[in-house]
N, C-alpha and C positions, 0 to 999 in steps of 0.2 A: 460463633459470632464473627461477623466480618471485621477485618482489621481496620483500624482508624488510619488516617493519613500518617501520623507519627509512628504508629506501630509498623505499618508497611515500609516506611522509609528505613526504620531500624532493621527490619528483617532483610533488607537488601544486602546486608553484610553477614547473613547467616552462613555457616560453614557448608550447609547442604544446598545443592543447586535447586532441588524441587521447592525448597522454602523460599529461595531467592526468586524463583519463577512465580510462585504464588504471590509474593509481594509485588512484583512487577505487574502481574495481571490485575491485582487489586488497584494499583496506582493508575493503570490504564483505564479502569472503570471509573475511578474518581475524577480523572481528567483535571486535576488541580495543578495549575502552573507551578505551585510551590514545590512539586515533586521533581521538577526538571533538573535542577543542579545535582541532587543526590542520585538520580537515575543516570545521568551522564557519567558521574564518577564511578557508579557501579558497572556500567557498560564497559568503560575503559579497562576495568579489571577482568570482566567476564570474557571478553573476546580473546583473552590469552589461552583459553581452554576450548579447543574445538569440540569437545564432547558435550558441552553445555549449550548446544545451538538452540534448543527450545527456550531456554532462559534468555539467551541473547535476542531471540525473536520477540519475546514479550517486552523486553526492555526497550528495544528499538520502537516497537509499536506504542509503548507508553510515552516515550519521548515525543513522538509525533502527535499523539492525542493531547498531551499536556501543553503542546505549543512551545516547546523549549528550543528556540531558534539557535542558540549558541551550540547546539549539538550538530548542526549541519556540517561543519568542517570534518568532524570525526566520521559522520555517516558517509560522506562522499569519499573519504579515505578508505573506509571499509569496503566500499564497492570494488576497489582495486584488489582486494584480497581474494584468495581462492577459498571459498566455503564449500565443503563437500555437501553440506545440507543446504540445498538451494533455496529453501523457504526463507532463509535469512535475507536473501536478495529481495524477496517479495516485501518483507517488512521495511527494508532500506528504501525501496522505491516508493512505497506508501508514505513513509515518514518524510522523505526528502521533498515530495510534492506538498505535503501538509505544512511543512515548516518554512517553505519558501515564501518570501514576501509576495503580496498579490501581484505586483508588477513583474515578479520573477517566476511566477508559477509556470507559465508557458515554456520558458527557457529550461526550467528544471524537468518538466515533462519531456521535452525534446531530448534533453541530455540522457534521460533514462531510456527513452525509446531507441536512441542511437548507440547505446552502450554495447550492443551485441549480446547482452545477457537477457534472455527471455523473461526470467522471473523478476528481474528488476523492472522491466517494462510492464509486466503484469501488475506489480505492486503500485506503480505509478498510475496505471489506468484504474486500479481499484480506488485509489484516493480520489481521482477525478469523479468516479461514479458515486462514491459514498458522500462526497461533498456537493454532488450535483453541479459540477463546474461546467461552464459553457465556453470552451476555447474559441479563438477566432477561426475563421474559415480556413486560413492557411495551415493552422495547426491541425485542424480536423482532417484536412487532406493528407497531412503528414502521417497521422495515425492510420488512415485508410490505406495509404501507400504501403505502410508496414504490414498491415493485416491482409492485404489483397492476395499476395502469393501463398498464404497459408492454406493448408488443407482444411476441409470442413470439420475434421475431428479435433483441430487444434484449440486447446482451452484458452489461448491468449485472446480469442475473440470474445470471451464471456464478458469481461468488465467493460470493454468498448461497447458491446451491445447494451449492457445495462446503463451505461452513461449517456448513450445517444438519444435518450428520451427528450433531452432538451437541445439537441443539435439540429440545425437547419440544413436544408439543401437536398436536392435530388440524389446526390451520390450517397448521402447518409441513408436515405430511404431504400436505395438499392442494396446497400450493405445489410440493412436490417432485414429486408425481405429474404435475402440469401441466407442469413443466419436463421431466420424463422423456419425456413424450409430444410434446414440442415439436419444431420443425424444426431447431434448432441442435444439431449433434452434440456439441459440447463441453459445452453446458449439460445436455443429456440424459444424457451420461455421468456428469457430476458428480452430478446429481440421483439417478441410478440407484444410485450407490454410497452416497449419503447415506441413501437409503431403506432400505438394508441396515445403516445405522449404521457405515459404513466411510468413513474418510478416504482420499482419493487423495493421492499425492505430486505436488507441483507445483514447478517451478523458474521463477519469474518472471524477466522480463528484467532 
């Protein structure tokens, strides 16, 4: 039987990391803002142990999905840390964009893109795609400037290709055509849908 909100919150304090991860994953699915404060408290403890990166990933993602904006300060601080498991950066980029106020979303996206950490940029672009955000033209150009020099096998193109279904302009169309003709099946499929103005459905880890 699936955990209730209260049960999942209580399980965040379990001595075993898989149990804490299961609780965070459940809270991510519930997407209840009430889970925000205990998730933030749990993450502050969790990041002390680099071995539990999978649990940290789920806690960060849950904070983003639950919309707990007070977590932004910690998340931005964590970006400056060195994580051996780079998937944590993906969650951080995703959550930072999700938790930013609407008027600050573009700035947060640019901050992630300019960080020099590819997985952080990947997470930020994933949040843009999953929320079907439509950045301004200058920001779209900024994204394409970052992706332009990348090789056709680079996975960083995927979420931009998925997000671009709602992006205007000939440069976007050129980018999508290039992706659709590329060697990576996932990128090509996302780009082909976006060329038709259609968003695909995705279920991130």
